[in-house]
C-alpha positions as CSV (number, residue, x, y, z in Angstrom):
1,X,10.7,-2.0,9.8
2,X,6.8,-2.6,8.9
3,X,4.9,-2.0,11.7
4,X,1.6,-4.1,12.5
5,X,-1.5,-1.9,13.0
6,X,-4.4,-2.9,15.4
7,X,-8.0,-3.2,13.6
8,X,-8.7,0.2,14.8
9,X,-6.2,1.6,12.9
10,X,-7.3,-0.5,9.4
11,X,-10.5,1.0,10.2
12,X,-9.5,4.4,11.0
13,X,-7.6,4.5,7.5
14,X,-10.2,3.0,5.6
15,X,-12.5,5.6,6.8
16,X,-9.3,8.0,5.5
17,X,-9.5,6.5,2.4
18,X,-13.1,7.1,1.5
19,X,-13.0,10.5,2.9
20,X,-10.1,11.0,0.4
21,X,-12.2,10.0,-2.5
22,X,-11.1,6.6,-2.4
23,X,-13.2,3.5,-3.5
24,X,-15.6,2.5,-1.3
25,X,-15.6,-1.0,-2.0
26,X,-12.0,-1.0,-1.6
27,X,-12.4,0.4,2.4
28,X,-14.8,-1.8,3.0
29,X,-12.5,-4.7,1.8
30,X,-9.6,-3.8,4.2
31,X,-7.9,-7.1,5.5
32,X,-4.5,-6.2,6.1
33,X,-2.4,-3.1,6.9
34,X,1.3,-2.0,7.1
35,X,2.9,1.1,8.0
36,X,6.7,1.6,6.7
37,X,8.2,5.1,8.0
38,X,11.6,6.5,6.0
39,X,12.2,9.2,8.5
40,X,15.9,7.6,9.2
41,X,15.6,5.6,5.8
42,X,17.7,7.8,3.7
43,X,17.1,7.4,-0.2
44,X,17.5,3.9,-0.1
45,X,14.3,1.8,-1.5
46,X,12.7,0.0,1.6
47,X,11.3,-3.7,1.4
48,X,7.9,-4.4,2.8
49,X,6.5,-7.7,3.8
50,X,2.7,-7.6,4.4
51,X,1.3,-10.9,6.0
52,X,-2.1,-11.9,5.0
53,X,-4.7,-13.1,7.4
54,X,-5.5,-17.0,7.8
55,X,-6.4,-18.3,4.5
56,X,-5.4,-15.4,2.4
57,X,-2.4,-16.1,0.2
58,X,-0.7,-13.8,-2.4
59,X,-1.0,-15.4,-5.6
60,X,-0.3,-14.3,-9.3
61,X,-3.2,-12.1,-10.6
62,X,-4.4,-11.4,-6.9
63,X,-5.9,-7.7,-6.6
64,X,-4.4,-5.2,-3.9
65,X,-4.8,-2.0,-3.3
66,X,-2.0,0.5,-2.3
67,X,-2.4,3.8,-0.6
68,X,0.6,6.0,0.4
69,X,0.8,9.2,2.1
70,X,3.5,11.6,1.3
71,X,3.9,14.3,4.0
72,X,5.9,16.5,1.7
73,X,3.1,17.1,-0.7
74,X,1.2,20.4,0.3
75,X,-1.9,18.4,1.2
76,X,-0.7,15.1,2.1
77,X,-3.5,13.4,-0.1
78,X,-4.6,10.1,-0.1
79,X,-3.4,8.2,-3.3
80,X,-5.5,5.1,-3.9
81,X,-3.3,2.6,-6.6
82,X,-4.9,-0.1,-8.1
83,X,-2.4,-2.9,-8.6
84,X,-2.1,-6.8,-10.4
85,X,0.4,-8.9,-9.1
86,X,0.9,-10.3,-12.7
87,X,3.7,-8.0,-14.2
88,X,1.5,-5.4,-15.6
89,X,2.8,-2.1,-14.8
90,X,1.3,0.3,-12.1
91,X,-2.3,1.8,-12.9
92,X,-3.3,4.6,-11.0
93,X,-6.7,5.2,-9.8
94,X,-8.6,8.2,-10.7
95,X,-7.8,11.5,-8.6
96,X,-4.4,11.3,-8.3
97,X,-0.7,10.5,-9.8
98,X,2.8,9.8,-8.0
99,X,6.0,11.3,-9.5
100,X,8.1,8.5,-11.4
101,X,10.3,8.3,-8.5
102,X,7.9,7.5,-6.0
103,X,6.1,4.9,-7.8
104,X,5.9,1.6,-6.0
105,X,7.1,-1.8,-7.6
106,X,6.0,-5.4,-6.6
107,X,8.7,-7.8,-6.0
108,X,7.1,-11.2,-5.3
109,X,4.9,-13.3,-3.3
110,X,7.1,-14.8,-0.9
111,X,7.3,-18.7,0.3
112,X,4.6,-18.0,2.9
113,X,1.8,-16.5,0.6
114,X,2.8,-13.1,2.2
115,X,3.1,-9.9,-0.1
116,X,6.7,-8.4,-1.0
117,X,7.1,-5.5,-2.5
118,X,10.2,-2.6,-3.0
119,X,9.0,1.0,-2.6
120,X,11.1,4.1,-3.3
121,X,11.5,6.4,-0.3
122,X,8.3,8.0,0.7
123,X,7.5,9.9,4.1
124,X,5.0,6.9,4.9
125,X,3.0,4.5,3.0
126,X,0.0,2.4,3.8
127,X,-0.3,-1.2,2.5
128,X,-3.9,-2.3,2.1
129,X,-4.5,-5.7,1.1
130,X,-8.3,-6.4,-0.1
């Protein structure tokens, strides 16, 4: 299940994103945050719905950043990914790459204007919506 995070968690993760070499512009525009834990999820992909703040809608061509941490990696590096919701394949930001089996896949904007996506199993993933 997606877990809501407080503003403190959002700001802490934004700072972590900056510290890991992420784009400072992205870190300064964090407006939504969700955490998914696959500890007991086996190998099935997990579905995640991220509700956006009032006045923000998930629309075709909207710009998002997905940052994920994989605790099975040696350095648990934060990987900043630039994603477009227009069917264009995932584009990795400089500084990191995910194994093909861990690549995220956007599914759709739901009827309420939230972001809906499916992720292959990771230890944890932070979804940051700008």
